[in-house]
DOPAZA-601676 format. One record per atom (N, C-alpha, C): x, y, z. Coordinates in steps of 0.1 Angstrom, whole numbers, plus 5000, padded with zeros to 4 digits. Example, Ala and Ser with C-alpha at 12.3 -4.5 7.8 and 13.67 -1.06 7.14 Angstrom:
2
513249435078/512349555078/513249675078/512849785071/513749895071/512950005079/
//
This chain:
526
689680593799/690580613787/690580423786/690880323794/690580213795/688880183790/688180303788/686980263788/686680263772/686780373769/687380403754/687780313748/688780293746/689980233741/689180093740/688280033746/687679943745/686379933736/685880063738/684580083727/684980093714/686580163713/686480163697/686680003692/687779933704/687779823696/686379743693/685479753702/684279643697/683479783686/683479843683/683179923671/683979853659/684979863662/686279783649/686379643645/685779603661/684979463658/683579433647/682479503649/681479533646/681279523635/682379643625/682579703613/683279593604/683779483614/684779383605/683579243605/682979233611/682079113612/680879173603/680379313605/679379353593/680079363577/681279343576/681579313565/681679183561/682179133569/682378943566/680778953562/679878983570/678378893569/678078943550/678379093549/677779143537/678579063527/680079033533/680678933518/680078783520/679278703524/678778603527/677578603523/676578713526/675578743514/675378763503/676978793497/677078803481/677478673475/678278613489/678678503482/677678343482/676478373487/675478313486/674778333480/674378463476/673278503466/673678443454/675178473450/675878463436/676078273435/676578213451/676078073447/674778013445/673678093449/672578083448/671878043434/672478223426/671978293416/673078143405/674078073411/674678053401/674377883401/673677843412/672377693414/671377753405/670777783406/670077873401/669877853386/670877903381/671177893370/671477733366/671877623373/672877563368/671077443364/670477463374/668977413376/668577443361/668377583360/667777583349/668577613337/669577543333/670577503320/669977353319/670177283328/669277163333/667977113330/667677213333/665677163326/665877183312/666477283308/666277323297/666577203287/667877153289/668877073288/667376903289/666676903300/665676803294/664776823291/664176943285/663077013275/663576963262/664977013257/665677003246/665976863245/665676733251/665776673251/664276553251/663576613254/662376573255/661776583243/662476703237/661576743220/662576693214/663376723216/664176613202/664276493199/663476403210/663576313213/662076213211/660776323211/659576293212/659376163205/659876173186/659276083176/659875953176/661175953178/661675833183/661275763193/660775863203/660075793216/658975713212/658175783206/656975753203/657475613196/657875583191/658175493177/658875383190/659575363198/659575273210/658475243218/657575323221/656375283229/655975203218/655375263207/654775173198/655175023201/656974993197/657074863200/656874803213/656874863224/656274813237/654974763235/654274843228/652974843231/652574683219/653274683212/653574553203/653774443207/654474443220/655174273223/654774283238/653674353242/653074373254/652174193255/652074133267/651574033266/650374013286/650174163284/649374233297/648274103299/648374083309/647073993317/646474033325/646974203330/646474223342/645574363333/643874373336/642674493331/643174603330/644374693341/644974823342/645574813328/646574703326/648074743318/647174693307/646074633303/645474613291/644874783288/643974833295/643674973298/644475073291/645975043296/646875153292/647175133281/647575033283/648075013266/647175023254/645675003254/644875063244/644575203247/644675323253/644875423257/645775453246/647175433245/648475473237/647775363223/647375283218/647275263206/645875323199/645275373207/644075453201/644375653203/645675673205/646375743200/645975853208/646275793222/646275903238/647376003239/647276163240/647976193241/649076133252/650376153253/651376143265/651576223278/650976153289/651176193303/652176273310/652876193311/654176263318/655576243314/656076253302/657076263295/656876363288/656176503285/656276583277/657076723277/657576723264/658576853264/657876993266/656476993268/656077113274/656177153284/655977043295/655977083306/656376973319/658077013320/658476883327/657976873349/657376993343/657076943362/655976803361/655676743349/654776643349/655976503351/657176513354/657776433358/658176453370/657876573380/657776523395/656476513400/655076503392/653576433393/653976303398/655276263382/655176153387/656076063394/657476143398/657876103413/657076103423/655976233422/655576173436/653976123437/654076033424/652575933421/653775813430/654875783427/655875643429/655575683440/655675743450/656275783467/654675733472/653775763465/651875783474/652475613469/652475573457/652075373457/652775333463/654175383468/654775313476/654275283490/653775393497/653375393511/652275313508/650775333498/649775333500/649975103495/650875103487/651174993486/651274873499/652474943505/652174853522/651574873534/650874993533/649275023539/648374853537/648274803518/647574763518/647874573517/649374573520/649874463524/650474383504/650574533498/650874473486/652474513484/653074443476/654274523474/654674643462/655374703464/655974823458/655774803446/656674693442/657074643426/655374633419/654174603426/653574613416/653274713406/653474853419/652974973410/654174993407/655474943401/656674983396/657475133406/657075103417/657475253424/659275263422/659775143423/661175183424/661875233410/661175093400/661575143384/661275253379/659775323381/660075493382/661075583389/660975593399/662175693405/663375593401/664175503398/665675493389/665175543374/664175533365/664575573359/664075743356/663675783364/663475953367/664475973372/665575933377/666875973381/667375973371/667675913362/668675893354/668276003345/667176023342/666376133334/666976273345/666376323353/666976443359/668476433358/669176373358/670876323366/671476343351/670476343336/670776303325/671676233321/671976113331/672376013329/672075893322/672275873306/671975763300/672975673300/674275723298/675875613295/675875493303/675475493317/675375453328/674775333323/673575393318/672375223319/672375153307/672475213294/672875153278/671575173276/670775243283/669075283278/669275433270/668775423255/668875563253/667975693253/667675763253/666675863255/665775823255/665275813243/664275763236/663175643240/664075523246/663775433255/663375453264/663975533273/663675563284/661975653285/661975703276/660775793278/659575723273/659675663268/658775603266/658175443276/659275393281/659175283292/659075333302/658975503313/658575553316/656975603313/657075653299/656075713295/654475563304/655175443297/653675333301/654275303315/655075323320/655075253334/654275323341/654375473341/653575523350/652175553346/651775533333/650175543330/649475363337/650575233339/650375153343/649875123359/651075193363/650675263378/649575283383/649175393375/648275533380/646975393375/647075343365/645675293364/645775133372/646375053376/646475013379/646074993399/646475083400/645575133417/644575173419/644375283406/643275323405/642075263401/641975163392/641075023388/641074943399/642474893404/642574803420/641074853423/641574993434/640975023447/639175083437/639175093432/637675103424/636974963421/637774853416/636674753414/637574633418/638874653422/638974533429/640374493422/640974393425/642174353419/642074213412/640474193417/640974043405/638774073403/638273993394/637174013391/636873843396/635773843412/635673713416/634373653399/633773733393/632973623385/633673533375/635173583372/636073543362/637473433369/636573413382/637773303392/636773223394/635973233404/635273173417/633773083404/633673133396/632773073389/633472943382/634672953380/635572853369/636272743376/635672733387/636072593399/635872493395/634772533399/633572373398/633072273386/633772223380/633472123369/632072103370/631072083358/630172023358/630171873355/629471763358/629671643351/629171623331/628271713335/628171743317/629071833309/629771893315/630571933308/630272143318/630872243317/630872353320/631272383334/630972483337/631072463353/630172553367/629672503374/629072553386/628972703386/627872783391/628272923389/628172933404/628973013411/629072973423/628473113431/629273213423/629073403427/628173413418/627173503423/625973573414/625473663417/626873803425/625973893430/626373973424/626074093419/625574173411/626974293417/627874303408/629374413407/629274523401/629474613403/629774733397/631274723385/631274703375/632474723365/632374833357/634074813353/634574903349/633574963337/633175123332/632375143317/633375123304/632675143291/633575113282/634575233281/636175233277/636975303276/636975403295/637175343303/636975393321/638475433322/639075403309/640575463314/640875573309/640075643304/639775753293/639475853306/638775833314/638075863325/639075903336/639475773339/640775803349/642175873348/642675843331/643675913329/643276073325/641676133329/642276243324/642176363341/642076243351/642476323364/644176333361/644876263356/646376213353/646876363353/646576453347/646976583343/647076693356/645976633363/645376753375/646976833385/647076893392/648376883398/648576813409/647876773418/648276653423/647276523419/647676413411/647076313407/646576223414/647176203423/646776143436/645576193446/644576283443/644076333448/642676213445/642176183427/641976163422/642175963431/643275943430/643475813436/642675763449/643175923457/642275853472/640875833469/640275923455/638275913456/637975753453/639275663448/638675543440/638575433448/639575493463/639275393476/637775303483/637775223485/636175213489/635775273503/634775343504/634175373522/633675293525/634075143525/633375053532/633875103545/633275113554/633875103569/634775053575/634374873574/635474783578/636474823568/637074883562/638374843550/639474933562/639375023568/640475083574/640375023587/639774953591/639574893599/640874753601/640174693590/641474623582/642774683582/643074743577/644274803572/645074803585/644174903595/644774923608/645274773617/644474663613/644974533617/646174483613/646274543596/647174423593/648474533597/648474663602/649774653603/650274623617/649374553623/650074503638/649874383635/649774263625/649774113626/651074083616/651574013626/653073943619/652973813614/651673793615/651573623613/651473593596/652073533585/652073483576/650373483571/649873373578/648073313577/647473453582/647973513593/647073663595/646973753585/648073793582/648173873568/647473893556/647673763553/646773693543/645173723544/644973653554/643573683556/643173793557/643273883561/643174053562/642974093544/644474063542/644074083528/643174013518/642973943517/641773843512/640173943513/640773943527/638774003530/638874173525/640174213526/639874363519/639874373510/640374263501/639674243485/638574243485/637974203492/636374153488/635574293490/635674353500/635474543505/635774603496/636674593481/636874663468/635974613461/634774483460/634174463455/633074533454/632474593445/631474703446/629874653445/628974583455/627674533455/626674653445/626274613438/625174683431/624074723440/623474583448/623174633460/623174613472/623274713480/623974683496/622674723506/622874653512/621774723528/621574893532/620574933532/620175053544/620575083554/620975143561/620975173576/619675133582/618775183572/616975223578/616575143578/617074983569/616174863564/616374763574/615374673572/615674553580/616174443564/616974303569/617774223559/618474133565/619074053556/618873913565/620373873562/621473873563/622773843560/622673713565/623373613553/624473493557/625673483551/626173473562/628073433559/628073293558/628773243549/628873123546/629573063552/631073133555/632373073566/632273083577/630873133583/630273143602/629273033602/628873003591/627672923591/626472943600/626373123602/625173163605/624273263598/623373303600/622373393597/622473483606/622173613604/621873723613/620273803605/619673813615/618273903608/618674083614/618874143612/619574273615/618474403608/618074463618/616874563617/617774653622/616674813623/617974873626/617974943641/617174883648/617074873664/617774743669/617874643663/618074473671/618574393657/619374263665/620174163657/619574063667/619873993659/619673863670/620073713652/620673623656/621473493649/620873383651/620973353639/621073153643/621673073637/621872923634/623072883630/622772783617/623172803604/622172743593/623272623592/622772573579/623472433576/623372473558/624672453551/624872513540/625472423531/625672453518/625772353508/627472323510/627372173505/628572113511/629672113495/630672033500/631972053490/631272083477/630971993470/630571953457/629571993453/628472113461/627272133458/626972263469/628072343466/628072453474/627172573471/626472663484/625772753483/626572893478/625672913464/625872983456/625673133462/626973253461/626373403466/625773473460/625173513464/623973613464/623473743469/622673773461/621873863466/620473893461/619073883466/618073863461/617073983473/615673933472/614873943481/613573883489/613673853498/612573713504/610673833502/610873693498/609173753492/607973663495/608173543497/607173493500/608073363513/606773343524/607073213531/605973103526/606673013526/605072863525/605272813531/604272743536/604072643548/604172513541/604772383549/604072283544/604872243531/605872243524/606072253513/606272123509/605672033497/606071953490/607471993488/608171863485/609771883478/609771853467/609871873451/610171873440/611271843440/612071723437/613671713441/613971753423/615271833428/615771863420/616771763403/616771793393/617071693385/618571613389/619571753392/620771643393/620771583407/619771563419/619971483432/619371323420/617671393415/617471293411/618271193402/618971223395/620171153390/620871133392/621971133402/622871073409/622170993422/621171063429/620770983445/619570943445/618670923436/617470873434/617170763426/617470833409/617670723402/618570563405/618570563412/619670423413/618970363421/618170373430/617070313430/615470273433/615870293418/614370273412/613870133410/612870063414/612069973414/611669943432/612470003438/612669993449/611470043457/610570003461/609070033470/609470063480/610369993484/610270013502/611270183502/611770223496/613170313491/612270463493/611370443482/610470553482/608970553493/609170473498/607770473512/608570573520/609870493527/610470493535/611070643531/610770743524/611770863523/609970953518/609170893518/607770973518/607871023501/608770973493/608470993477/607670953471/607471013461/605870963451/606671033437/606270933424/605970963410/605070993402/605671103392/604771163388/604971133371/603871103362/604471093350/604071263348/605371313340/605171463334/604071473323/603871373312/603071403300/601671343308/601271333315/599771263321/599471323332/600271373342/600071393357/599671293365/600071133357/599671053372/601171003374/600270943393/601370943399/601370773399/602670713393/603070593392/603270493404/603370353400/604370303412/605770293410/606270333421/607670323420/608370193411/607770053415/608269963411/608569933395/606970033390/607270043380/607970133367/608970153375/609670283370/611470253370/612070243356/613270163357/614070353360/615170303364/616470443367/616770493350/616170473341/616670533333/615670643325/613970563332/612870653327/613270763337/613870753349/613970853357/614571033356/615970903349/616770993340/616171083327/615671033322/614971083310/614371243311/613871243322/613071373325/611771363323/611471243320/609771213315/608871213333/609571213341/609071123356/609571283364/608671323372/608771433383/609271303398/609971353408/610071233421/609471373428/608571333438/608571493449/608471393463/608571473470/608471433489/606871523495/605971403503/605071503510/605571543518/604771623518/604371773530/604371663543/605171793553/604671703569/605871723574/605671673587/606971673596/608871613592/607971513584/608971423580/610071513565/609671573560/609371633547/611371753549/611871703540/613371723543/613671883541/612371963531/612272123539/611572163552/611672083557/610772093574/609272173568/608972293580/607472263575/607272423572/608572493571/608772613564/609772633551/609472743542/610372743536/610372923530/611772983528/611773113526/611973123509/611073183506/611473213488/611973333485/612673343475/613473433466/614373423454/613973563445/614173463432/615873453429/616073353420/617473333418/617373223405/618873183401/618473123391/619072953397/619072953410/619772793410/618472743419/617472793419/615872723427/617072673442/617672763448/617572733465/616672833470/616772823484/616372903492/616272883504/615772933514/615972923528/614972853534/615172723546/613972663548/614572583562/613472593565/613572443577/613872303574/614172233584/614572073583/613971963591/614171883586/613671753593/614671703604/615871763601/617071673603/617371803617/617371833627/617571943636/618871903646/619271793644/620971773648/621871803643/621471793630/622571913624/623072013629/622672103633/622872233638/624172193650/624172093656/624972083666/626272083662/626472013646/627972043643/628872083643/629772143644/630572193639/630972273626/631172163620/631072173600/629472093601/628872243592/627872203587/627072213573/628372223567/628372253549/627972123548/626472053545/626071953540/624671953531/624672023532/622872023518/623472063502/622272053494/622872013483/622672143476/622872303483/622672413484/622072523488/621372433493/619872593499/620772583512/620072693525/620272693531/619372683546/619572583553/618872523564/618772583577/618272663582/617572753595/617072723605/618072693618/617872653628/616572673637/616272843632/614672883642/614072953629/613572853627/612272913613/611072963610/610773013628/609373053631/609973213640/611273203642/611473303647/611973433635/612673343623/612373393611/611173483602/610173393606/608973423598/608673573603/609273543617/608273643626/608873763620/609873743623/611173863614/610773923602/610073853596/609673893582/608373903580/607773893589/606173983590/606174083602/607074173601/606974253615/605574313618/604874343609/603274403609/602574253614/602974173613/601674033615/601274023629/599274043632/599174033644/599173903645/599073943660/598673783666/598173623663/596773713657/596173573647/596673493638/597573603628/597973573617/599273463618/599873483635/601073403635/600573253643/599373353651/598773153657/598173093648/598473143635/597273073627/598972963619/599773013616/601172973611/601672853623/601272903632/601772833640/600872633646/599572693638/599072613641/599172513629/599272563613/599772493607/600672423604/601572443615/603072393615/603072313629/602272253633/601972193642/602772263656/602572383658/602972453672/601672523680/602172523693/600972573701/600172713699/598972723697/598772893691/599272933708/599273133707/600173203716/598773303719/598473323711/597173423717/595673333725/595073483727/593773413733/592573343724/593073423713/591873393706/592973253696/593973253698/594273113690/593972993694/594073023714/593872933721/592272893717/591472963721/590372973723/590172903707/590472893693/590272843681/590772663685/591772683687/592372483692/591572433699/590972493711/590272443718/588372403711/588072503708/586672453699/587272333688/588172353683/588272243671/588972103674/589172143689/590072013694/589771833687/588271823684/587671693683/587571693671/587871803664/587571783645/588471663646/588371623632/588971543620/590071593616/589971723610/590771833605/590871953613/591571953626/591772073631/591672193626/592672223619/593172383610/592072393596/591172263593/590372293583/589872423578/589472513593/589272643585/590272763589/591272693589/592572793591/593572753583/593472663569/594572593564/595172753555/596772713559/597772823547/598372733542/598472763528/599972723522/600872803519/600772953522/601673063519/601173173527/602373263527/601673433530/603073493525/602673603520/603473703513/604573743520/605273813518/606273913530/606773993519/605974143528/605574273517/605974393530/606974483527/607874513513/608874393516/608974303507/610474193504/611974193513/611874173519/612974153527/614774163517/615174223523/616674183513/617474123521/617773983509/618573893515/620273883505/621373923513/622673883513/623473733517/623473673506/624473563514/625873573509/627173553512/627973663513/629373533516/630473573519/631573473521/632373583528/632773573537/633773673548/634773563556/635373593559/636373483568/636773563575/637373673576/636873783591/636173883590/635073923599/634574033597/633874043610/633174193616/632374213625/631274133625/631174053639/629874013644/628874093644/627874083635/627174213638/626174223650/626174183656/626074143668/626474223686/627974253680/628874333687/629774383683/630074383672/630874423660/632174413667/632274263667/633974253676/634174143664/635474183654/636074113646/636273963652/635473893642/635873723641/636573643634/637073583632/638373473622/636873303621/636773303605/635973173604/636773113594/636972983597/637772893588/636972943570/638272893562/637772973551/636772773543/636172763548/635272663541/635272613528/634972693516/635372643507/636172693497/637772723506/639072793498/638972893492/637872963492/637773123483/639073183486/639273223500/640673273502/641773193496/642273113493/642873023484/642773053473/641973113469/641473173451/642073293447/641873363461/641873513460/643173533464/644073463468/645373473469/645673423461/645473333453/646673323440/645973403431/645173463427/645173573413/645873703423/645573733431/646073843434/647973823437/648873713437/649173733442/650373813428/650573833419/651473963415/651174053423/650674083431/650674243436/651074223453/651274083452/651974033471/653674073476/654074113482/655574103484/655873933483/
//
């Protein structure tokens, strides 16, 4: 009897719970339906607002464009897009999901900015989301800004943010040609060019190509594709996340910016090339299966070594040094008439119009500065270029070369030249550039620069001609071509992996280019 009653009670309880459950479901369904209805109503209200305010918003946008004093390239692109009657991308009456895309974009840019060491404000992340929030809530009374003004501001701001990130990641947030080449003033006016590396640049109306992707379901997918694929970039980004020092973070940020500058010419993994890094004062000869390095001396502060890319095409032996006009004017001409100075430095003077060598005591300083005379230094062991010079095409008349002052390589700071790069081990560099050369060719080069031959043929030749008045007369060489030409890259990194061991190394900012980069991209920094 007790069992039977208990069973009935359980059944009764079960029916009660079931009834409550169904009632709850009906309530939740009604509530959801009500919420859905409210959301639909709000969505319709936003659509009507967008549609009703479109014409006035366009007028507001035109006003914003007319008063804009844009200094950032991407901002100027955004202005040009709308001034050329570009279609609205985010605040359109046809598709309110574009506001959702704008919100997702702002979240994406906030996250990426922090990863890059930038401020989210550089991409207007908070501003965009605040304006979107007011629009979503249909709250304009508290802002004192009209619907039309909010629409126009949001449209322009989101487009600027999108372009800032896309253009900056694709081409850099600064152009080194427009910054570094306006630092060193020449005495005669103008500026010395110090950055001559060809970089990819945005094509005309690049903003149209970029903004064509803004209408995609996820516009951040295109932004991901803009990021540099340089293998070091994400390595530095990871290091940035662990470095808490202001100096260290700024160094990382500056070198990340360099990696965004897309060089037109970059080394292939299967080719031999020469890499010179000015801050490290080192040269690396790099081939697919080996690397070796040597110290260099490079340009002093007032005569900086230009950053460039070229190809080494010729090795010249025992060169004469034709003294450049700037050195002739500033350093040699004050010694006009001093025969001892010219003899001591092994200089000689040639009159250009006749080709005749003239006595130093008969030439005045004004004549030397006039351009009518050329001053050169005799070849040989006391020549400033040393015994070997490595030539490559460039507009500066600079080159890699040996030196008669070997002791300078022992100094910590080796920024001492007039712009050329002096190399510590010139013959080793010559062998790297001539991988197919046989031992006889290498021995001929050795003997022409007073080195001992190493092959049996070379040793035999030297022995047979030991008593000759001019022992190398039969093997005299002036130059030898480098075929195929070997790529050369003279660049500037203050944080970079050592090519010999791939370990990140920090080097001094010799020419203070990091300072210039940081100053230029300051609007993007926290």
